[in-house]
LOTI-853701 format. One record per residue (C-alpha): y negated, z negated, x negated. Coordinates in steps of 0.2 Angstrom, whole numbers, padded with zeros to 4 digits, always signed. Example, Ala and Ser with C-alpha at 12.3 -4.5 7.8 and 13.67 -1.06 7.14 Angstrom:
+0022-0039-0062+0005-0036-0068
***
This chain:
-0125-0365-0273-0137-0374-0263-0154-0371-0263-0159-0386-0268-0149-0389-0283-0137-0380-0295-0120-0386-0298-0126-0394-0314-0141-0405-0302-0153-0394-0310-0165-0387-0297-0163-0367-0294-0180-0363-0292-0198-0370-0302-0211-0376-0289-0226-0361-0293-0242-0370-0296-0255-0357-0292-0273-0356-0294-0284-0344-0284-0301-0338-0287-0311-0329-0277-0322-0318-0288-0336-0307-0284-0335-0291-0272-0320-0296-0266-0308-0299-0279-0293-0312-0278-0285-0318-0293-0272-0327-0295-0263-0335-0308-0249-0349-0314-0253-0364-0320-0237-0368-0329-0237-0367-0347-0224-0354-0355-0210-0362-0364-0207-0359-0382-0197-0344-0388-0192-0336-0402-0202-0320-0410-0187-0308-0401-0173-0306-0391-0161-0303-0404-0164-0323-0410-0154-0325-0393-0140-0314-0398-0138-0322-0416-0139-0341-0409-0125-0338-0397-0114-0327-0408-0114-0346-0419-0113-0355-0402-0100-0345-0393-0094-0333-0404-0079-0327-0395-0088-0328-0378-0090-0310-0370-0107-0302-0370-0101-0284-0365-0089-0275-0356-0084-0257-0353-0071-0245-0346-0064-0233-0360-0059-0215-0357-0041-0221-0355-0047-0233-0340-0043-0249-0350-0057-0261-0349-0062-0267-0368-0075-0281-0373-0086-0286-0385-0088-0303-0390-0104-0310-0397-0099-0313-0415-0093-0297-0415-0109-0287-0407-0119-0297-0419-0111-0293-0435-0113-0275-0427-0130-0275-0425-0131-0281-0442-0120-0269-0449-0129-0252-0442-0145-0260-0445-0143-0259-0462-0134-0241-0460-0151-0235-0453-0160-0244-0468-0149-0232-0478-0152-0219-0470-0169-0221-0473-0176-0226-0456-0192-0237-0457-0202-0249-0449-0209-0238-0434-0197-0224-0434-0191-0220-0417-0171-0220-0414-0168-0208-0398-0152-0214-0389-0146-0205-0374-0131-0209-0364-0123-0220-0350-0125-0239-0353-0112-0243-0366-0107-0255-0380-0112-0238-0391-0128-0238-0386-0132-0256-0384-0126-0260-0401-0137-0243-0408-0151-0249-0400-0152-0265-0405-0148-0262-0423-0163-0250-0424-0175-0264-0416-0166-0275-0430-0170-0262-0443-0188-0264-0438-0187-0247-0428-0192-0241-0411-0178-0240-0400-0178-0225-0386-0165-0224-0373-0165-0210-0361-0154-0205-0348-0141-0191-0351-0148-0182-0336-0161-0176-0347-0145-0164-0357-0134-0163-0345-0130-0144-0337-0144-0137-0328-0158-0147-0335-0173-0143-0340-0175-0140-0357-0194-0138-0359-0194-0156-0351-0183-0163-0364-0191-0154-0376-0206-0160-0373-0203-0179-0373-0193-0176-0391-0209-0169-0395-0219-0184-0390-0208-0196-0397-0205-0188-0415-0188-0197-0417-0180-0200-0435-0164-0200-0427-0156-0193-0413-0140-0200-0407-0131-0194-0392-0112-0202-0391-0106-0192-0378-0102-0174-0388-0101-0164-0370-0119-0169-0369-0124-0161-0387-0127-0143-0380-0138-0147-0368-0152-0151-0384-0168-0142-0387-0163-0128-0401-0166-0137-0416-0160-0154-0413-0146-0162-0419-0137-0176-0413-0127-0190-0422-0113-0197-0408-0114-0213-0418-0121-0220-0435-0107-0226-0447-0108-0243-0455-0113-0239-0477-0099-0252-0480-0093-0269-0472-0102-0283-0473-0091-0300-0474-0098-0313-0464-0107-0324-0475-0118-0307-0480-0119-0303-0464-0128-0317-0458-0137-0318-0473-0145-0300-0469-0148-0303-0451-0158-0319-0454-0168-0308-0469-0171-0296-0454-0174-0307-0440-0189-0314-0453-0197-0299-0455-0199-0296-0437-0217-0299-0430-0221-0301-0410-0230-0287-0409-0221-0274-0419-0216-0260-0405-0196-0261-0403-0193-0249-0388-0201-0234-0379-0195-0233-0361-0201-0215-0352-0207-0217-0336-0200-0206-0322-0211-0191-0325-0210-0183-0308-0223-0171-0313-0226-0165-0330-0220-0176-0346-0217-0191-0344-0226-0207-0353-0216-0219-0364-0222-0236-0362-0223-0248-0379-0214-0263-0379-0216-0278-0392-0207-0290-0395-0217-0302-0387-0217-0293-0371-0197-0292-0370-0197-0312-0376-0213-0317-0364-0207-0308-0348-0188-0315-0348-0196-0332-0354-0207-0333-0339-0194-0328-0327-0182-0338-0331-0196-0356-0334-0196-0351-0312-0177-0347-0312-0169-0361-0320-0151-0358-0313-0151-0344-0328-0147-0358-0341-0137-0369-0330-0122-0359-0333-0119-0342-0343-0124-0328-0333-0111-0315-0326-0116-0297-0321-0107-0280-0314-0120-0270-0317-0125-0250-0318-0144-0252-0319-0148-0239-0331-0155-0245-0349-0169-0232-0349-0176-0241-0335-0185-0258-0336-0175-0267-0325-0158-0263-0331-0163-0260-0349-0176-0277-0350-0173-0291-0336-0154-0290-0335-0150-0288-0354-0160-0299-0358-0157-0312-0345-0142-0311-0353-0144-0314-0371-0156-0328-0367-0141-0335-0355-0126-0331-0366-0119-0322-0351-0110-0306-0348-0112-0291-0342-0097-0281-0336-0102-0261-0335-0100-0254-0320-0093-0237-0323-0096-0230-0307-0115-0230-0313-0122-0229-0297-0113-0214-0291-0112-0217-0271-0093-0206-0275-0088-0219-0283-0092-0235-0276-0076-0240-0274-0075-0244-0293-0088-0256-0291-0083-0265-0279-0067-0266-0290-0077-0273-0304-0088-0285-0291-0067-0292-0286-0062-0294-0303-0076-0304-0311-0086-0312-0297-0104-0311-0303-0116-0324-0302-0130-0312-0302-0131-0296-0293-0144-0286-0296-0146-0268-0285-0157-0256-0274-0157-0260-0256-0147-0244-0254-0133-0251-0263-0134-0267-0252-0135-0257-0236-0116-0245-0242-0109-0262-0247-0112-0271-0230-0098-0263-0220-0087-0267-0234-0090-0285-0233-0089-0285-0217-0071-0280-0215-0066-0289-0232-0067-0305-0236-0060-0306-0252-0073-0293-0259-0086-0304-0248-0081-0320-0259-0081-0310-0273-0100-0305-0272-0106-0320-0262-0095-0335-0266-0102-0341-0282-0118-0330-0285-0134-0338-0289-0143-0324-0281-0145-0307-0277-0160-0295-0282-0166-0281-0274-0176-0271-0284-0186-0255-0282-0192-0258-0263-0192-0270-0247-0174-0273-0241-0173-0270-0224-0174-0286-0215-0158-0283-0205-0151-0280-0221-0158-0296-0229-0152-0306-0213-0132-0298-0213-0131-0303-0231-0138-0323-0230-0127-0324-0212-0110-0317-0221-0112-0326-0237-0112-0342-0225-0093-0339-0221-0090-0340-0239-0103-0355-0244-0112-0369-0240-0128-0363-0240-0135-0342-0237-0137-0334-0253-0155-0332-0258-0159-0315-0260-0173-0312-0273-0186-0300-0275-0201-0298-0286-0216-0284-0291-0219-0275-0307-0217-0261-0315-0214-0250-0331-0229-0255-0339-0229-0273-0335-0212-0276-0342-0204-0273-0328-0208-0292-0320-0227-0299-0316-0223-0308-0300-0206-0317-0294-0201-0328-0278-0201-0343-0283-0190-0350-0268-0173-0347-0257-0181-0344-0241-0192-0329-0245-0193-0314-0233-0193-0294-0238-0208-0289-0243-0215-0304-0251-0214-0302-0270-0219-0319-0275-0234-0326-0285-0238-0321-0304-0227-0328-0317-0231-0342-0331-0244-0332-0342-0247-0319-0330-0264-0315-0321-0263-0304-0306-0279-0300-0296-0280-0289-0280-0294-0276-0281-0301-0267-0267-0297-0250-0267-0302-0240-0252-0295-0250-0237-0280-0259-0248-0280-0272-0263-0275-0264-0279-0262-0276-0289-0270-0278-0307-0261-0287-0322-0265-0296-0337-0254-0305-0347-0243-0306-0363-0229-0292-0356-0242-0280-0352-0241-0263-0362-0254-0262-0376-0253-0243-0373-0243-0226-0366-0235-0218-0385-0249-0207-0392-0259-0205-0378-0276-0215-0380-0281-0206-0365-0268-0207-0350-0270-0227-0355-0288-0228-0353-0286-0222-0337-0275-0237-0332-0284-0251-0340-0301-0257-0330-0315-0264-0338-0309-0281-0341-0293-0276-0348-0281-0279-0331-0269-0262-0330-0271-0253-0314-0254-0253-0308-0259-0240-0290-0248-0254-0279-0257-0262-0264-0253-0282-0261-0258-0293-0247-0259-0315-0248-0243-0319-0240-0255-0337-0234-0273-0337-0238-0271-0353-0237-0256-0357-0246-0256-0346-0263-0240-0353-0269-0233-0341-0256-0237-0327-0267-0242-0308-0262-0235-0297-0252-0230-0280-0256-0243-0268-0244-0236-0250-0254-0241-0238-0265-0261-0234-0263-0256-0215-0268-0244-0214-0252-0254-0218-0239-0263-0203-0231-0277-0200-0218-0271-0191-0200-0284-0178-0194-0295-0190-0186-0298-0196-0203-0288-0215-0199-0277-0221-0216-0258-0221-0212-0250-0237-0220-0237-0230-0227-0226-0243-0234-0227-0255-0219-0223-0240-0206-0208-0237-0215-0200-0256-0217-0204-0256-0199-0195-0240-0195-0181-0246-0206-0178-0261-0199-0178-0251-0181-0164-0240-0189-0152-0254-0196-0143-0256-0210-0137-0238-0209-0151-0229-0214-0153-0226-0233-0172-0221-0232-0185-0213-0222-0201-0203-0224-0216-0205-0211-0226-0188-0211-0241-0183-0204-0257-0179-0216-0271-0171-0208-0261-0169-0193-0264-0175-0176-0249-0189-0177-0235-0195-0186-0217-0188-0188-0201-0195-0196-0186-0190-0206-0172-0202-0207-0159-0201-0222-0143-0209-0215-0125-0217-0225-0112-0206-0226-0103-0206-0208-0118-0216-0199-0125-0211-0182-0140-0216-0174-0150-0211-0159-0168-0208-0168-0177-0208-0150-0170-0224-0146-0174-0229-0165-0193-0223-0162-0194-0231-0146-0188-0247-0151-0202-0246-0165-0215-0240-0154-0214-0254-0142-0218-0266-0156-0233-0258-0161-0248-0247-0154-0262-0237-0160-0261-0218-0168-0259-0223-0186-0240-0232-0181-0234-0223-0168-0222-0209-0171-0221-0197-0161-0205-0188-0164-0191-0190-0177-0175-0179-0185-0162-0187-0197-0162-0176-0212-0146-0162-0214-0135-0167-0230-0139-0175-0244-0158-0174-0252-0159-0164-0268-0160-0176-0285-0174-0170-0290-0183-0178-0273-0175-0194-0275-0184-0209-0287-0174-0219-0302-0171-0231-0287-0162-0219-0277-0175-0218-0262-0184-0202-0257-0200-0200-0265-0212-0198-0251-0226-0182-0256-0210-0172-0265-0199-0175-0249-0215-0168-0238-0217-0155-0247-0199-0147-0249-0196-0152-0231-0211-0142-0225-0199-0131-0212-0189-0148-0207-0207-0158-0203-0215-0142-0194-0202-0140-0183-0204-0158-0177-0224-0153-0173-0217-0138-0160-0219-0139-0149-0230-0154-0145-0218-0169-0141-0220-0181-0128-0205-0193-0133-0212-0211-0137-0229-0211-0130-0239-0226-0131-0236-0241-0119-0246-0242-0106
***
């Protein structure tokens, strides 16, 4: 794909048209002048329409227990969703009831969840980690008490033992009666006609690193408007049906909203990656990509870094991942500059123009996207301008500008938690994200925003100086190269900064040389790192975010001895350049 036109002659990206207002108190407001394109009431309308237009096209494929990949076409998917929606209603499920589905991405989970939505109920996808052996039963009990499901579905029987006492789950919902094709269409159309834009249809749980996770309420309007706005600035999605090889979990907003709904809007296919993000099973991911050659591939930066050695060594894999991709998307954190440039360089060995490596910004509470890049040549850290229909404010908080959002894809509330809801909205109804950003170019708002880290992740040194953790982390990742999976900067209330590097399997680096390289490009006590070490072994699962990155504050607390050792004796390494 050219960066100027798609194979269908359509520009792959829409030109940004961004208004900027300077408000009192140093507030900067950005909004897109583009009108949001017309869209149906629900994402289920896209499923029904493709079932009629391309009934035999594959919507989903998955690997079964015997290792064979099976396919679900659009006609069968729509028929199954209608059948199960009818069965749910026959079981007494009514509008607004919660249907919890616990498990990995699967055809069963997709059908059950979308059937719940069609029936007017609320789909609550939950990660299997909640009920696996060793999981905290009190935590899952707290979530289920909050959600109060009318029905609990756990497709994997092995997970039923992890449910709290008194909770009973089905492995699947059986149809009460087979509907013929004509009756299926009639029942499906009737259920769609009953849907209202502001009906709650999904709850997504936040990561809940402390306490009970919050449940973000999604309406039909949120889901439809967020995807419609995304495709308004990425027309390449509609030039040909998107093809994804994907494992990003459906209990999170990116996998469960952005990826599913992109495929439904574009009539595409998700080939479910049965590695499910497990590093030990990366070979399965590679095999699936070789088999299906995705047109869009989204992953966290650590996954792209893990794939780089294979891309370097295997021309067949390089052609499969990069050859026909409309774009790669880096989710969850800024991609290291070295990884970004190497992906684009490698793509030129199998295509005429560099593969676009895209990103954006948002959160579970905003749908998930509030901004996205509108061009093929943006750089890591740039998250683009607001999507159509979205207004973003940059509001001074401490020494940063907090990103605040208003628009049709912003949540109405956390489920049954009015106090926590009130705490995250300001007096003018903008969602307070806790993330920071700056304008890429003060004179060109169309270039959008550069992500500037989590405000809560920043800390002060003993002398009272603030440390911008995200900028420092990005610089250290760039200095460390593609083998570094993540790095945590430490030093709250200390005299100086130290760092801990988490490396990929089999990777070795000279941390002293990395720190010297970083310090040579910067100055000042809040940027210089005086000592560093490598994390021995793998971090505990509870120290990782859903995106596979280290949680800085939790890691610093859990690794206090490792960090303390970097301050004893007082280091003399990498002094400030004279």
